[in-house]
N, C-alpha and C positions, 0 to 999 in steps of 0.2 A: 907091709901095708895093713894086714889084718890086725897086727898089734896096735898100730896107730888108731885104726877105726874102733877097736875095742876100748882103748883108753879114752877116745873122744866120746864114745857112747857112755862110758862111766862118768865123765864130767857132766854130760847132759842129764844123766840120771840123778846126780846129786842136785843139779839145778832144779829139776822137777820136784824132788823131794823137799827142797828148801821151803822156808816160810813164804807167804805170798809176796811177790815182787813189788817193789816200789821204785820209781824212777830215781829216787835219791840214793838207793842202795846199790852196792857192787854185787856182782854175781855170786860172790862167796859169802854173802850175808848169812850169819848163823853157823859158819864153819870155823871152829877154833884152829884147826890145822889143815888148811887146804893142801892137798897132795899134788894136784896137777892143775895146769892152766892152759888155755888155748892161746896160741900166738900165731900171727901171720908171718910166715917166713918166705923171704925172696931168695931164690937160687938162680944161678946162671949155668946153663948147660954148655957142652963142648963147642956148640956153634955160636955161643955168645948170646943166646936168647934167654931173656929173664922169665922166670916162672914164679908165681906167688901162690902159696897154699897155706891152709890152716894146719897147724901141728899141735899135738898135745905134748907139753914139756913138763918136767918136774918143777915144782915151785922152788925158787931160790930162798934160802934162809939167811937171816942176819946172824950176828955172832952170838946171839942169845938163844937162837933156835926157833924164833918166830918167822912166819912167812914174810918175805921181804917185799917192799913196794906198797904204795898207797892203794893199789888196786886190791889189796888184801885187807884194807880197812872196811868197816861197815859201810861208810858213805862214800859216794863219788866225790872227788875233789870239786869244790865250788858248788856243791849241791844246795847249800843253804845260804847262798849269796843274799845279803840283805837282812838276814836274821840276826838278832842280838841276844847274847848271853849276858844277863845282868849278874854282877858279882858283888856280894856284900863281904868284902875281905876285912874281917875284924881283927885278924892277926897279920902283922907285917914284919915280924922280927926275922933275924937271921938272913937279911937280904932278900926276903920273899916279896917280889914285886909283881908276880903273876905274868912276867914276860914270856916264860917258856910255855905255859898253857895257852896264852894269847896267840903266840905264833903257830902252835899246833892247830888251834881252832880256826885260824885264818885260812888254813889249807882247805877247809871244808866250806868256806864262805862266811863263817860267823864273825861278827864284830863283837867287841866286849865293852860293856859299860860298867865301870868299877868304882865302888865307894871304898875308900881306904880308912881303916881304924875305927871310924864312927859311922853309924847308919844315918841316912837322911831322916827328917821328920816323917812320921807315918803317911801323912797326906801326900808328900812329895814322892815317897816310895811307891804308893799306890798309882800315882799318875805316870811315873816313869816305867813302871812294870807293864803298862798298857802297850809299850813298844817292844817288849821282850818276849821271846819264845820260851825262856826258862830262867830260873834263878838259882845261883850257887851261893851258899852261905858257908864261910870259912870262920870257924869259931875262935874266940880268944879264951883266956883263962878266967875272965870275969864277965858277967852278963852285960851286954850293951843294947839289947833289944828289949823294948817294953811290951806290955800287953797289946797295945795298938799295933805295933810292928807285927807281932805274931798273928793278929787278926787279919792284917793285910796279906801276909804270906799264906795263910790258910785259904783266904778268898782266891788267891792266885792259883794255888794247888787245886782247889775244888773246881776251878774253871777248866781244868785239864792241862794246864801248863806244867812243865816238869820242874822239879825241885831237887837239887843235889845238896845234901847236908854233910859238911865236912867237919870232923873233930880230929883230935889226936890224943896222945897220952894225957892222963890226969895231970893238971886240971884243965887242959885245953879243949874242953867240950861244954863249956858253960851255956852258950847260946845254941850249940848243936843239940843239946839235950832239951832245951826249951822248945825248939821247933819240932824235934823228933817226937816229943810227948804230945804236942798239939796235933801233929799230922798223922803220926804212925803209932802212937801209944807205947813207945819204948824209949830206951836211952842207951848210952854207952858208958862203960866204967873201966877203970884200971890203967895199968901201965905195963905193957909186955914188950921186952926187948925184941926188935925185929931185925931189919937189915939183911933179910934173906930173899931169895927168889923162889917162888912156888910154881908148880906146873899144874896141869889139869888134874883135878881130884879123881880118885878111883870111886869115891862115894861121898855123899854129903857128910860133913862132920870131920873129915880128914883134910889135912893141909892141902891147899890147892884152890884152883878157880873152877867155876861152873863151866863144863864143856858145852860147846855148840849152842850158845845163846847169842842173840844179836849183840849183846854187850861184850862178848868175848870173841867176836869175829877176828880171825887172824892171830889169836893169842893162845899160845901153848904154854908160855911162861910169863910171869908177872912179878915185878918187885913189890914187896909188901909195905915198905916204909921203914923208918928208923925205929922209933918206939911207937907203939900203937895201942889204941884203946880197943876194948872188946864190946861188941854190940850184944845187947840182951835180946835173944830171939823171942818172937811172939807168933801169933797165928796169922798175921797179915803180911809179914816180911818173908821173903825167900832168900836163902843164902846165895851169895855171889863169890865171896873169897874167904877162905880160912887161912890164917897165917901158919908159919911153920910149926908153931906151938899148938895148932888145932883150935885156935881162938877165932871167933867170927869177926873178921875185919870189915867186911862190906856186905850189905844186903840190899835188896831192891823191893819196891812195891809196884805192882802192875795189875790193877783191878779197877773196875768201875770207870774205865776211861781215863784213869789218872796214873801218873808215873812219878816215882821218887827213888833216890838212892841215898843210903845212909852209910857213911864211911868213917872209920876210926884211924885213918892214916894219911892226913893231909901233907905230911912231910914229903911224900913222893912227888908233889907238885913242884918242888924246887930242889930237893936233895937227890943226888944220883939220878937225875932226869934221864940220862942215856942208858940206865940199867933196864933190862928186860921189860919192854912193852908199855912203859908209862905213856909216851906220846900217843900211841895208837889207842890205848884205853881211854884217855881223855877225849879223843876225837869220837870214839864209839859212844861214850857216855852222852856227849852232847847231841849226837845224831839221834840216839835212842830217846832222849828226853824231849826232843821236838814232837814226838808222838805222831808221826805221819800215819800210823795205823788208825788213829782216831780222826785226825784232821784232813788227811788226804791232800787234795789239791789246794785246800784252804791255807796250807802252810805258806804258799807263795803270796797269798793275800794278806798275811800278817805283817808284811814288810812296811 
């Protein structure tokens, strides 16, 4: 009993030390590798009487080593019911139809509004983004966004709405770089062979993912993508994932009430989807980009 109580106290201590709680987030928010969880267990004694009690049990892991179960995602299932993720999918080759990310996002309540291959006129983009909590841009090899599109996207970002900028190996970062330069003052370059899984990094600059951040909740291991571009670091971006070659694959911006992610490996959105952590990462990213820390209960009013 003392062992169970000590473990229970340890779980509570982690919860107390965690970032400020939000109703949309699971208890493990900000823990990359949850070690224990509390479960209600029902037992039957020798007289046939049922007893129910809370017990601390080890977290089960999937075959990749990540904590198993949606309770170890950043967000509670259905937490963002009615919220829309707008997607400018400018690359649709290799059978990439966004169906896998769409299904993952649906678990958290998100719907997806997607433009394929070509963006809408800037005025239409501005109008439809009024109904979205965030925008994902998946770049192609040639620019498809004009200066007015970039202006609309920057307005959206400056309003506090999240932006995810996806590129991939050269030359599949044409529009990613246009948007990244306008919003974050940087770009991605190059072509690095990937197709590896990385774990939590021992320190920044070494292959792996940032430990114990909201974005990496429940993630001890993450697939990096097939061939990937390298993000050029600057003073405003914070590193999120270094590939196995120690190149910066993903970075994030979280300042002045605004959030964005820049990523050089969009292939993991459709290639080897079931490899280490992709589905959870996609769900975490969308939940984080909603920016409940800024908007609070207004999130539900955005519907």
